[in-house]
C-alpha positions as CSV (number, residue, x, y, z in Angstrom):
1,M,-54.6,-113.1,116.7
2,A,-50.9,-113.0,115.7
3,D,-51.2,-116.6,114.4
4,V,-54.2,-115.7,112.3
5,Q,-52.4,-112.7,110.8
6,R,-49.4,-114.9,110.0
7,I,-51.5,-117.5,108.4
8,A,-53.3,-114.9,106.3
9,R,-50.0,-113.3,105.3
10,D,-48.7,-116.8,104.2
11,I,-51.8,-117.4,102.2
12,F,-51.7,-114.1,100.4
13,K,-47.9,-114.0,100.0
14,Q,-48.2,-115.4,96.4
15,P,-51.6,-114.1,95.0
16,S,-51.1,-115.9,91.7
17,D,-50.9,-119.2,93.5
18,L,-54.0,-118.4,95.4
19,F,-56.0,-117.4,92.3
20,V,-54.9,-120.5,90.4
21,A,-55.9,-122.8,93.3
22,I,-59.3,-121.2,93.6
23,G,-59.8,-121.3,89.9
24,V,-59.0,-125.0,89.6
25,I,-61.3,-125.8,92.5
26,V,-64.1,-123.8,90.9
27,F,-63.5,-125.5,87.5
28,V,-63.9,-128.9,89.1
29,M,-67.0,-127.9,91.2
30,M,-68.8,-126.7,88.1
31,V,-69.5,-130.3,87.3
32,V,-71.9,-130.6,90.2
33,I,-73.0,-127.0,91.0
34,P,-75.7,-125.4,88.8
35,L,-74.6,-122.1,87.3
36,P,-76.8,-119.1,86.3
37,S,-76.9,-118.2,82.6
38,F,-74.8,-115.0,82.9
39,V,-72.1,-116.9,84.8
40,L,-72.2,-119.6,82.2
41,D,-71.7,-117.0,79.4
42,A,-68.8,-115.5,81.3
43,F,-67.1,-118.9,81.7
44,M,-67.7,-119.7,78.0
45,A,-66.1,-116.4,77.0
46,L,-63.2,-117.1,79.5
47,N,-62.7,-120.6,78.0
48,L,-62.5,-119.1,74.5
49,V,-60.1,-116.4,75.5
50,L,-57.8,-118.8,77.4
51,S,-57.7,-121.1,74.3
52,L,-56.8,-118.2,72.1
53,L,-54.1,-117.1,74.5
54,V,-52.6,-120.6,74.6
55,I,-52.3,-121.0,70.8
56,L,-50.8,-117.5,70.5
57,M,-48.3,-118.3,73.3
58,V,-47.4,-121.5,71.5
59,L,-46.9,-119.7,68.1
60,Y,-44.6,-117.0,69.8
61,T,-42.6,-119.6,71.9
62,R,-39.1,-120.3,70.6
63,H,-38.6,-123.6,72.5
64,A,-41.1,-126.0,74.0
65,L,-39.5,-125.6,77.5
66,Q,-40.3,-121.9,77.5
67,F,-44.0,-123.0,77.9
68,S,-43.3,-126.0,80.2
69,V,-46.7,-125.5,82.1
70,F,-48.5,-126.5,78.9
71,P,-49.2,-130.2,79.9
72,T,-50.7,-129.2,83.2
73,L,-52.6,-126.3,81.7
74,L,-54.0,-128.7,79.1
75,L,-55.5,-130.9,81.8
76,I,-57.0,-127.9,83.6
77,L,-58.5,-126.4,80.5
78,T,-60.0,-129.8,79.5
79,V,-61.7,-130.1,82.9
80,F,-62.9,-126.5,82.6
81,G,-64.4,-127.2,79.2
82,L,-66.1,-130.4,80.4
83,G,-67.5,-128.5,83.4
84,I,-68.9,-125.8,81.1
85,N,-70.4,-128.5,78.8
86,I,-72.1,-130.3,81.7
87,S,-73.4,-127.0,83.2
88,S,-74.9,-125.8,79.9
89,T,-76.5,-129.2,79.4
90,R,-78.1,-129.0,82.8
91,L,-79.5,-125.5,82.0
92,I,-80.8,-126.4,78.6
93,L,-82.6,-129.5,79.9
94,V,-84.1,-127.6,82.8
95,K,-85.2,-124.4,81.0
96,G,-85.9,-125.8,77.6
97,S,-87.3,-123.0,75.3
98,N,-86.7,-120.5,78.1
99,F,-83.0,-121.1,78.1
100,D,-81.3,-117.6,78.0
101,G,-77.6,-118.5,77.5
102,R,-76.6,-115.9,74.9
103,I,-73.4,-117.5,73.7
104,V,-74.9,-120.9,73.1
105,K,-77.9,-119.4,71.2
106,A,-75.6,-117.2,69.2
107,F,-73.4,-120.2,68.1
108,G,-76.5,-122.3,67.4
109,T,-78.2,-119.6,65.3
110,F,-75.0,-118.8,63.5
111,V,-74.3,-122.3,62.3
112,V,-77.9,-123.5,61.7
113,G,-78.9,-120.2,60.2
114,T,-82.6,-121.1,59.7
115,S,-85.2,-123.0,61.7
116,E,-86.1,-125.2,58.7
117,T,-85.2,-128.8,58.5
118,E,-82.5,-127.9,56.0
119,G,-80.8,-125.7,58.5
120,F,-80.8,-128.4,61.2
121,V,-79.3,-131.0,58.8
122,I,-76.6,-128.5,57.6
123,G,-75.8,-127.6,61.2
124,L,-75.4,-131.2,62.3
125,I,-73.2,-131.9,59.2
126,I,-70.9,-129.0,59.9
127,F,-70.7,-130.0,63.6
128,V,-69.9,-133.6,62.7
129,I,-67.2,-132.5,60.2
130,I,-65.6,-130.3,62.8
131,I,-65.6,-133.2,65.3
132,I,-64.2,-135.6,62.7
133,V,-61.4,-133.3,61.6
134,Q,-60.4,-132.6,65.2
135,F,-60.5,-136.2,66.2
136,L,-59.1,-138.0,63.2
137,V,-56.6,-135.4,62.0
138,I,-55.4,-132.9,64.6
139,T,-55.9,-134.8,67.9
140,K,-54.8,-138.2,66.6
141,G,-51.7,-136.7,64.8
142,S,-50.8,-134.7,67.9
143,T,-51.0,-137.7,70.1
144,R,-48.8,-139.8,67.8
145,V,-46.2,-137.0,67.5
146,A,-46.2,-136.6,71.3
147,E,-45.6,-140.4,71.8
148,V,-42.8,-140.5,69.3
149,A,-41.2,-137.3,70.7
150,A,-41.3,-138.7,74.2
151,R,-39.7,-142.1,73.1
152,F,-37.0,-140.5,71.0
153,T,-36.2,-137.9,73.7
154,L,-35.8,-140.7,76.3
155,D,-33.7,-142.8,74.0
156,A,-31.4,-139.9,73.2
157,L,-30.9,-139.0,76.9
158,P,-27.8,-141.2,77.7
159,G,-26.0,-139.9,74.6
160,K,-26.8,-136.2,75.4
161,Q,-25.7,-136.7,79.0
162,M,-22.4,-138.2,77.8
163,A,-21.9,-135.3,75.4
164,I,-22.3,-132.9,78.3
165,E,-19.9,-134.8,80.4
166,A,-17.3,-134.8,77.6
167,E,-17.7,-131.1,77.1
168,Y,-17.2,-130.6,80.9
169,S,-14.2,-132.9,81.0
170,S,-12.5,-131.2,78.1
171,G,-12.9,-127.8,79.8
172,L,-15.2,-126.4,77.1
173,I,-17.9,-125.6,79.7
174,T,-17.9,-124.9,83.4
175,E,-19.5,-127.0,86.1
176,E,-22.4,-124.5,86.4
177,E,-23.0,-124.7,82.6
178,A,-22.9,-128.5,82.7
179,T,-25.4,-128.6,85.6
180,R,-27.7,-126.2,83.8
181,K,-27.5,-128.2,80.6
182,K,-28.3,-131.4,82.5
183,N,-31.3,-129.8,84.2
184,D,-32.6,-128.5,80.8
185,L,-32.2,-132.0,79.4
186,Q,-34.1,-133.5,82.3
187,R,-36.8,-130.9,81.9
188,E,-37.1,-131.7,78.2
189,V,-37.5,-135.4,79.0
190,D,-40.1,-134.6,81.6
191,F,-42.0,-132.2,79.3
192,Y,-42.3,-134.6,76.4
193,G,-43.2,-137.4,78.8
194,A,-46.0,-135.2,80.3
195,M,-47.2,-134.3,76.8
196,D,-47.5,-137.9,75.9
197,G,-50.0,-138.4,78.7
198,A,-51.6,-134.9,78.4
199,S,-52.4,-135.5,74.7
200,K,-54.7,-138.3,75.8
201,F,-56.9,-135.7,77.6
202,V,-57.5,-133.9,74.3
203,S,-58.5,-137.1,72.6
204,G,-60.9,-138.0,75.4
205,N,-62.4,-134.5,75.4
206,V,-63.3,-134.9,71.7
207,K,-65.0,-138.2,72.3
208,V,-66.9,-136.9,75.3
209,G,-68.0,-133.9,73.3
210,I,-69.6,-136.1,70.7
211,I,-71.4,-138.1,73.4
212,I,-72.6,-135.1,75.3
213,T,-74.0,-133.5,72.1
214,L,-75.9,-136.7,71.2
215,V,-77.2,-136.9,74.7
216,N,-78.3,-133.2,74.5
217,I,-80.3,-133.9,71.4
218,I,-81.9,-137.1,72.5
219,G,-82.4,-136.0,76.1
220,G,-83.7,-132.6,75.0
221,M,-86.3,-134.2,72.7
222,I,-87.4,-136.6,75.6
223,V,-87.5,-133.8,78.2
224,G,-89.3,-131.4,75.9
225,T,-92.0,-133.7,74.6
226,V,-92.5,-135.8,77.8
227,L,-91.7,-133.6,80.8
228,H,-92.5,-130.2,79.4
229,A,-95.4,-131.4,77.2
230,E,-94.0,-129.5,74.2
231,S,-94.8,-130.3,70.6
232,M,-92.3,-132.2,68.5
233,D,-91.7,-129.1,66.2
234,L,-91.1,-126.9,69.2
235,A,-88.7,-129.5,70.8
236,V,-86.8,-129.8,67.5
237,N,-86.6,-126.1,67.0
238,T,-85.4,-125.7,70.6
239,Y,-83.1,-128.5,71.5
240,I,-81.3,-129.2,68.2
241,P,-79.9,-125.6,67.8
242,L,-79.1,-125.4,71.5
243,A,-77.3,-128.8,71.4
244,I,-75.3,-127.8,68.3
245,G,-74.5,-124.3,69.8
246,D,-73.4,-125.9,73.1
247,G,-71.2,-128.4,71.3
248,L,-69.6,-125.7,69.2
249,V,-69.0,-123.5,72.2
250,T,-67.0,-126.2,73.9
251,Q,-65.4,-127.8,70.8
252,L,-64.0,-124.6,69.3
253,P,-61.7,-124.0,72.3
254,A,-60.9,-127.7,72.3
255,L,-60.0,-127.4,68.6
256,L,-57.6,-124.5,69.5
257,I,-56.1,-126.4,72.3
258,S,-55.5,-129.6,70.3
259,T,-54.0,-127.4,67.5
260,S,-51.7,-125.9,70.1
261,T,-50.7,-129.4,71.2
262,G,-49.8,-130.4,67.7
263,I,-47.7,-127.2,67.2
264,I,-45.8,-127.4,70.4
265,V,-44.8,-131.1,70.0
266,T,-43.7,-130.6,66.4
267,R,-41.6,-127.5,67.0
268,S,-37.9,-128.1,67.0
269,V,-35.3,-125.9,68.8
270,S,-35.2,-122.5,67.2
271,E,-33.8,-119.1,67.8
272,A,-37.0,-117.4,66.8
273,S,-40.8,-117.6,66.9
274,F,-42.8,-119.7,64.5
275,G,-43.8,-116.7,62.4
276,K,-40.2,-115.5,62.2
277,D,-39.0,-119.0,61.1
278,I,-41.7,-119.1,58.4
279,T,-40.7,-115.6,57.1
280,T,-37.0,-116.6,57.1
281,Q,-37.3,-120.0,55.6
282,F,-39.8,-119.0,52.9
283,G,-37.7,-116.0,52.0
284,R,-34.4,-117.8,51.3
285,Q,-34.9,-118.5,47.6
286,S,-36.8,-116.7,44.8
287,R,-36.8,-119.7,42.4
288,P,-39.8,-121.5,43.9
289,Y,-42.0,-118.4,43.4
290,W,-41.0,-118.1,39.7
291,I,-42.0,-121.7,39.2
292,A,-45.2,-121.3,41.0
293,A,-46.1,-118.2,39.0
294,A,-45.4,-120.0,35.7
295,I,-47.7,-122.9,36.8
296,L,-50.5,-120.5,37.7
297,V,-50.2,-118.7,34.4
298,I,-50.4,-122.0,32.5
299,L,-53.5,-123.1,34.5
300,G,-55.1,-119.7,33.8
301,I,-54.6,-120.1,30.1
302,L,-56.3,-123.5,30.0
303,P,-60.1,-123.4,29.3
304,G,-62.4,-123.7,32.2
305,F,-60.0,-122.4,34.9
306,P,-60.8,-119.0,36.5
307,W,-58.1,-116.8,35.0
308,Y,-59.3,-113.8,37.0
309,V,-58.3,-115.7,40.2
310,L,-55.1,-117.4,39.0
311,F,-53.5,-114.4,37.2
312,P,-53.6,-112.2,40.3
313,F,-52.0,-114.9,42.3
314,A,-49.4,-115.4,39.6
315,G,-48.7,-111.7,39.7
316,L,-48.3,-111.9,43.5
317,M,-45.8,-114.8,43.1
318,V,-43.8,-112.7,40.6
319,F,-43.7,-109.7,42.9
320,L,-42.4,-111.9,45.8
321,A,-39.8,-113.5,43.5
322,I,-38.5,-110.1,42.4
323,T,-38.5,-108.8,45.9
324,L,-36.5,-111.8,47.2
325,F,-34.1,-111.7,44.3
326,R,-33.3,-108.0,44.9
327,K,-32.9,-108.6,48.7
328,K,-30.5,-111.5,48.1
329,F,-28.5,-109.5,45.5
330,T,-28.3,-106.5,48.0
331,E,-27.1,-108.9,50.8
332,E,-24.4,-110.4,48.5
333,E,-23.2,-107.0,47.5
334,K,-23.1,-105.9,51.1
335,E,-21.2,-109.0,52.1
336,K,-18.7,-108.4,49.3
337,M,-18.2,-104.8,50.5
338,E,-17.7,-106.0,54.1
339,K,-15.1,-108.5,52.9
340,Y,-13.4,-105.8,50.9
341,K,-13.3,-103.4,53.9
342,E,-12.0,-106.2,56.1
343,K,-9.2,-106.8,53.7
344,E,-8.4,-103.1,53.7
345,R,-8.3,-103.2,57.5
346,E,-6.0,-106.2,57.4
347,V,-3.5,-104.4,55.2
348,P,-3.5,-100.8,56.6
349,K,-1.7,-98.0,54.8
350,E,0.6,-97.5,57.7
351,M,1.9,-100.7,59.2
352,S,1.5,-101.2,62.9
353,P,4.8,-101.4,64.8
354,V,3.7,-104.8,66.1
355,V,2.3,-107.4,63.6
356,P,1.0,-110.4,65.7
357,L,1.6,-113.9,64.4
358,D,-1.1,-116.6,64.4
359,P,-0.4,-119.1,67.2
360,L,-1.5,-121.9,64.9
361,S,-2.1,-121.7,61.2
362,L,-2.7,-124.1,58.3
363,E,-1.8,-122.8,54.8
364,I,-3.1,-124.8,51.9
365,G,-2.7,-124.7,48.1
366,Y,-5.7,-123.8,46.0
367,G,-6.2,-127.5,45.1
368,L,-7.1,-128.3,48.7
369,I,-9.7,-125.6,49.1
370,P,-12.6,-128.1,48.7
371,L,-11.6,-129.6,52.0
372,V,-12.4,-126.4,53.9
373,D,-15.3,-125.2,51.7
374,K,-18.5,-125.0,53.7
375,D,-20.6,-125.5,50.6
376,Q,-18.8,-128.9,50.1
377,G,-19.2,-130.1,53.7
378,A,-16.0,-128.6,55.1
379,E,-15.1,-132.0,56.6
380,L,-11.6,-130.9,57.6
381,L,-13.0,-128.0,59.6
382,N,-15.2,-130.4,61.6
383,R,-12.3,-132.8,62.3
384,I,-10.0,-130.0,63.4
385,T,-12.6,-128.8,65.9
386,R,-12.9,-132.3,67.2
387,I,-9.1,-132.6,67.5
388,R,-8.8,-129.4,69.5
389,R,-11.3,-130.9,72.0
390,E,-9.6,-134.2,72.2
391,S,-6.2,-132.5,72.7
392,A,-7.6,-130.5,75.6
393,F,-8.8,-133.8,77.1
394,E,-5.6,-135.7,76.5
395,L,-2.9,-133.1,77.1
396,G,-4.7,-130.7,79.4
397,I,-4.1,-127.6,77.2
398,V,-6.7,-125.6,75.3
399,V,-5.4,-125.5,71.7
400,P,-6.0,-122.1,70.2
401,R,-8.1,-121.7,67.1
402,I,-6.2,-122.6,64.0
403,R,-6.3,-120.1,61.1
404,I,-6.7,-121.6,57.7
405,I,-5.2,-119.6,54.8
406,D,-5.0,-120.3,51.1
407,N,-1.4,-119.6,50.1
408,M,-0.9,-119.1,46.3
409,R,2.8,-119.6,46.8
410,L,2.3,-123.2,47.7
411,E,1.8,-125.9,45.1
412,P,-1.9,-126.8,44.5
413,P,-1.8,-130.1,46.5
414,E,0.5,-128.8,49.2
415,Y,-0.2,-127.8,52.8
416,T,1.9,-126.6,55.7
417,F,1.4,-126.1,59.4
418,K,2.9,-123.1,61.2
419,I,3.3,-122.2,64.8
420,N,3.8,-118.5,65.4
421,G,4.6,-118.1,61.7
422,V,7.3,-120.8,61.6
423,E,6.7,-124.0,59.6
424,V,6.6,-127.1,61.7
425,G,5.2,-129.7,59.2
426,K,4.1,-130.0,55.6
427,G,2.8,-132.5,53.2
428,K,1.1,-133.1,49.8
429,I,-2.4,-134.4,49.2
430,R,-3.7,-136.0,46.0
431,M,-7.3,-135.1,45.9
432,G,-9.6,-138.0,44.8
433,H,-7.0,-140.5,46.1
434,Y,-6.5,-142.5,49.3
435,L,-3.3,-143.1,51.2
436,A,-2.6,-146.8,51.8
437,I,-0.1,-147.4,54.6
438,N,1.5,-150.8,55.1
439,P,1.4,-151.5,58.9
440,G,4.0,-154.1,58.5
441,G,4.0,-157.8,57.4
442,I,2.0,-157.2,54.2
443,K,4.0,-158.5,51.2
444,E,1.5,-158.1,48.4
445,T,1.8,-154.7,46.8
446,I,-1.0,-152.7,45.1
447,P,-0.7,-150.4,42.2
448,G,-0.2,-146.7,42.9
449,E,2.2,-143.9,43.4
450,K,4.7,-144.5,46.2
451,T,5.1,-141.7,48.9
452,K,5.4,-141.2,52.6
453,D,2.9,-140.6,55.3
454,P,3.3,-136.9,56.2
455,A,2.5,-137.5,59.9
456,F,4.9,-140.4,60.7
457,G,7.1,-140.7,57.7
458,L,6.0,-144.3,57.0
459,P,6.1,-145.7,53.4
460,A,2.7,-145.4,51.8
461,I,1.0,-145.5,48.4
462,W,-1.5,-143.2,46.8
463,I,-4.4,-145.4,45.4
464,T,-7.6,-144.7,43.6
465,E,-11.2,-145.4,44.8
466,E,-11.2,-148.6,42.7
467,S,-8.2,-150.0,44.6
468,R,-9.5,-149.1,48.1
469,E,-11.5,-152.2,48.8
470,K,-8.6,-154.5,47.8
471,A,-6.1,-152.5,49.9
472,E,-8.4,-152.8,53.0
473,Q,-8.8,-156.6,52.4
474,L,-5.1,-157.0,52.3
475,G,-4.7,-155.2,55.6
476,Y,-3.5,-151.8,54.5
477,T,-4.5,-148.8,56.6
478,V,-6.4,-146.7,54.1
479,V,-6.8,-143.0,54.9
480,D,-8.8,-140.3,53.1
481,P,-7.3,-136.7,52.5
482,P,-9.1,-135.0,55.4
483,S,-7.9,-137.8,57.8
484,I,-4.3,-137.4,56.6
485,I,-4.3,-133.7,57.4
486,A,-6.2,-134.2,60.7
487,T,-3.8,-137.0,61.8
488,H,-0.8,-134.8,60.9
489,F,-2.4,-131.9,62.9
490,T,-2.8,-134.2,66.0
491,E,0.9,-135.2,65.8
492,I,1.9,-131.5,65.5
493,I,0.0,-130.7,68.6
494,K,1.6,-133.5,70.6
495,K,5.1,-132.7,69.4
496,Y,4.9,-129.0,69.9
497,A,2.5,-128.8,72.8
498,S,5.2,-127.0,74.9
499,E,5.4,-124.3,72.3
500,I,1.7,-123.9,71.9
501,L,1.2,-123.3,75.6
502,G,2.3,-119.7,76.3
503,R,2.5,-117.6,79.4
504,Q,-0.8,-115.9,78.7
505,G,-2.4,-119.4,78.6
506,V,-0.8,-120.3,81.9
507,K,-2.1,-117.1,83.4
508,T,-5.6,-117.8,82.1
509,I,-5.4,-121.3,83.7
510,L,-4.4,-119.9,87.0
511,D,-7.1,-117.3,87.0
512,T,-9.7,-119.9,86.1
513,L,-8.6,-122.2,88.9
514,K,-8.5,-119.5,91.5
515,N,-12.3,-119.7,92.1
516,D,-12.3,-123.4,92.9
517,Y,-8.8,-123.8,94.4
518,P,-7.9,-120.4,96.0
519,A,-5.5,-121.8,98.6
520,V,-3.4,-123.7,96.1
521,I,-3.2,-120.8,93.6
522,E,-2.5,-118.2,96.3
523,E,0.4,-120.3,97.7
524,V,1.9,-121.1,94.3
525,N,1.7,-117.4,93.2
526,K,3.6,-116.4,96.3
527,M,6.5,-118.8,95.5
528,F,6.7,-118.8,91.7
529,S,6.2,-116.4,88.9
530,V,4.0,-117.2,85.9
531,G,7.2,-117.7,83.9
532,E,8.6,-120.4,86.3
533,I,5.3,-122.3,86.3
534,H,5.3,-122.0,82.5
535,K,8.7,-123.6,82.3
536,V,7.7,-126.5,84.5
537,L,4.6,-127.2,82.4
538,Q,6.6,-126.9,79.2
539,G,9.1,-129.5,80.5
540,L,6.2,-131.9,81.1
541,L,4.6,-131.3,77.7
542,K,8.0,-131.8,75.9
543,E,7.8,-135.4,76.9
544,Q,4.0,-135.6,76.2
545,V,3.1,-135.8,79.9
546,S,-0.5,-134.4,80.2
547,I,-0.9,-131.4,82.5
548,R,-4.6,-131.9,82.8
549,N,-4.1,-132.8,86.5
550,I,-2.6,-129.3,87.0
551,I,-3.7,-129.1,90.6
552,Q,-1.5,-132.0,91.5
553,I,1.4,-130.3,89.7
554,L,0.8,-127.0,91.4
555,E,0.6,-128.7,94.8
556,T,4.0,-130.4,94.1
557,L,5.5,-127.0,93.2
558,A,4.2,-125.6,96.5
559,D,5.7,-128.5,98.4
560,Y,9.2,-127.9,97.0
561,G,9.0,-124.1,96.4
562,D,10.8,-123.4,99.7
563,V,13.5,-125.9,98.9
564,T,14.6,-124.8,95.4
565,K,13.5,-123.0,92.3
566,N,15.5,-125.3,90.0
567,V,13.2,-126.0,87.0
568,G,14.7,-129.4,86.2
569,F,14.3,-130.6,89.8
570,L,10.7,-129.4,89.9
571,I,9.9,-131.1,86.6
572,E,11.2,-134.4,88.0
573,K,9.1,-134.0,91.2
574,A,6.0,-133.2,89.2
575,R,6.6,-136.3,87.1
576,Q,6.8,-138.4,90.2
577,A,3.6,-136.8,91.5
578,L,1.9,-137.9,88.3
579,K,3.4,-141.4,88.3
580,R,0.1,-143.2,88.2
581,Q,-1.0,-141.2,85.1
582,I,2.4,-141.8,83.4
583,C,2.4,-145.6,84.2
584,A,-1.2,-146.0,83.0
585,H,-0.1,-144.4,79.7
586,Y,2.7,-146.8,79.0
587,A,1.5,-150.0,80.6
588,D,-0.4,-152.6,78.6
589,Q,-3.7,-154.1,79.5
590,N,-2.1,-156.5,81.9
591,R,-0.4,-153.5,83.7
592,I,3.1,-154.5,82.5
593,I,5.7,-152.0,81.3
594,R,8.5,-153.5,79.2
595,V,11.8,-151.7,79.7
596,L,15.4,-151.6,78.7
597,T,17.8,-150.7,81.5
598,L,21.3,-149.2,81.5
599,S,24.3,-151.0,82.8
600,P,25.6,-149.5,86.1
601,G,28.8,-148.3,84.5
602,L,27.1,-146.6,81.6
603,E,24.5,-144.9,83.9
604,Q,27.2,-143.6,86.2
605,T,29.2,-142.3,83.2
606,I,26.2,-140.3,82.0
607,I,25.6,-138.9,85.5
608,D,29.3,-137.9,85.9
609,A,29.0,-135.9,82.6
610,K,26.2,-133.8,84.0
611,M,26.4,-130.1,83.2
612,E,23.9,-127.3,84.1
613,T,23.0,-125.0,81.2
614,T,20.4,-122.2,80.7
615,T,18.1,-124.7,79.0
616,G,18.5,-127.4,81.7
617,L,20.7,-130.4,82.4
618,I,22.7,-132.1,79.7
619,A,25.2,-135.0,79.6
620,A,28.4,-133.4,78.3
621,L,29.9,-136.7,77.0
622,E,33.0,-136.4,74.8
623,P,32.1,-136.9,71.1
624,G,33.5,-140.5,70.8
625,L,31.7,-141.6,73.9
626,Q,28.5,-139.9,72.8
627,R,28.5,-141.8,69.5
628,R,29.1,-145.1,71.2
629,W,26.3,-144.4,73.7
630,V,23.8,-143.4,71.0
631,S,24.8,-146.3,68.8
632,A,24.2,-148.8,71.7
633,L,20.9,-147.2,72.5
634,V,19.6,-147.2,68.9
635,N,20.7,-150.8,68.3
636,A,19.0,-152.0,71.5
637,V,15.8,-150.1,70.8
638,K,15.7,-151.4,67.2
639,T,16.2,-155.0,68.3
640,V,13.2,-154.8,70.6
641,Q,11.0,-152.9,68.1
642,D,11.7,-155.6,65.5
643,K,9.7,-157.9,67.9
644,G,6.8,-155.5,67.8
645,I,7.4,-153.9,71.2
646,N,8.1,-150.2,71.8
647,P,10.4,-150.2,74.8
648,V,10.7,-147.8,77.7
649,I,14.1,-146.8,79.1
650,L,14.2,-147.2,82.9
651,C,17.0,-145.6,85.0
652,S,17.6,-143.7,88.2
653,E,16.1,-140.3,89.0
654,A,19.5,-138.6,88.6
655,A,20.1,-140.1,85.2
656,R,16.6,-139.7,83.7
657,P,16.8,-136.1,82.3
658,L,20.4,-136.7,81.1
659,V,19.4,-139.9,79.2
660,K,16.5,-138.1,77.6
661,S,18.5,-134.9,76.6
662,S,21.5,-136.9,75.3
663,S,19.3,-139.0,73.0
664,A,16.6,-136.5,72.0
665,R,18.2,-135.7,68.6
666,E,18.8,-139.2,67.4
667,V,15.7,-140.9,69.1
668,P,13.2,-138.1,69.6
669,H,10.3,-140.3,70.6
670,L,12.2,-142.3,73.2
671,V,10.3,-142.7,76.5
672,V,12.6,-142.5,79.6
673,L,11.2,-143.2,83.1
674,S,12.9,-143.1,86.4
675,V,12.5,-145.8,89.1
676,L,10.6,-143.3,91.3
677,E,7.9,-142.9,88.6
678,I,6.9,-146.6,88.8
679,V,3.9,-147.3,91.0
680,P,3.8,-150.5,93.1
681,D,1.0,-152.2,91.2
682,I,2.8,-152.0,87.9
683,T,4.9,-155.0,86.8
684,I,8.2,-154.3,85.2
685,E,9.5,-156.7,82.5
686,S,13.1,-156.3,81.5
687,L,13.9,-156.8,77.9
688,G,17.7,-156.3,78.2
689,E,20.5,-154.0,79.3
690,I,22.2,-151.4,77.3
691,A,26.0,-151.2,77.7
692,L,28.8,-149.5,75.8
693,A,30.5,-151.6,73.1
694,V,34.1,-152.4,73.9
695,K,36.6,-150.3,71.9
696,E,38.3,-152.2,69.2
């Protein structure tokens, strides 16, 4: 008894599943089980109601995936409609003139209208037209759209998956969001794939409807005249209206379903329902309504056209045009007022005691406003957004949003980058021109205005559109204005990444990682303050070492936290923990790093001059020795660079921070590695040794 109760409880646990299962079985069994007339009428009404509900659901659905059961529902409703059609055919042939199905009779009488031959012909013509429209226009179009949508969705799948992976890797979305997006993407592919097959059911249903109607007419005439011994007139008056009514009862819901199919596969992703989109998109401009009104008035004036129809429509168009114009004017005035109020809020009558500075800002002269104007494409804005994402991927920091301001105190073609209100880079842009940069080795010159690349300070030439093709053929690097500013912005981020990363940013990083790495974060927080962790991360970023692998960095801090809190020491240990990452950055495709080394005497001299300051270790060489050391370094680096190689300085762990700090002013981009930062599978190729010149 307990088992029976448990089984019953499991069956009725989800009543909706039980009702659907029973309903599907009944729909299928209708094909072979005779139905009484009142049940047939009920099922026909249910079929019509379900079809209406489906098309209304489709119209109010914002995205196709919100109605993901549609392909399966389409199959069930198709089988249901065929079952009704077969059941009604059985009753019509069995009962003949005594058939008492009210809905079929109502549809047949409504379309045929009269029992005369004229009524039958008109009824058949209307039925055939409905079938042709549904088959050749709606169903065929829906099937084709479903096929194309399925193919395009499948073709775009790898690119969309890569985009999600890129967003996750750059830290723009969490793992849960990435998983949800991938699942939605898979559901979208499955939906359009299912719709591609389900649309074939609609097409087959229309074809079967035509055949069943013809069979009803021919079979009814045979059954009526041969089996029921009815006269030809009685058979015609009985079976043709019933066949037409039966066909319409099943084809009308099928028409609604096929229309729903076409709507759902042609709908793109939207934030509103179909009706809302129609209202919004038809209400954006008043000009089309003015033009339509004018055309209707002209047609109404021409002889023969019904002016009493066209003029009212023209009046309606004028009314809509005036309404939309007033609405747009009101919105523009409201927007201006909001901007005015916003400016008033930005400049309060009583100044706040703390005026925050923008972490990152780009100030431009009015001549460069087209680069950030949304009406003209705003290409620079799109590139800056892309650079922020790439920087997060490359350096491991989330670059704050950059504020773009038009500064009337700048010259029209001038721009300047600022960090916390302090200028860190500037340049000038000639709109309508391109910057041609000689990468080296190109002797032929091109006409233009000589200048310097603002990002790297390389010699360059401003050229016109006419000279662009020639410059590219000669081998010049040709850059357009948005790319110039974008490249400069990239270099600014790399150079000043340590200043861009603030303590609040470090705190946010730690709080975010606490959910996934609670043990590491808890241990590090016990040993170090946010400020100490911030200084270590800044030290890495100053030499453009990515902190993206921050868990490795934090684990290294935890390893040495009990030994020392010396920031310089911790930075060196963090670099050594990231040695594979560092070596991969500076090695070529053959995993070779080409280096310059220091003579033992010079290296020891630099180590002996070590001095601890509040900003870190420095080599306190006496001025004359400092000049000789820097001169030897610059000459050695230049000799190697003339061969097309950017060398790396390799020295001991004790000398590395001293070599970097003592050369930072004269050779800011010099890469200095210690021996402990070289992994075993990297090959070191020595390009020479740096030694102090002998005093004359």
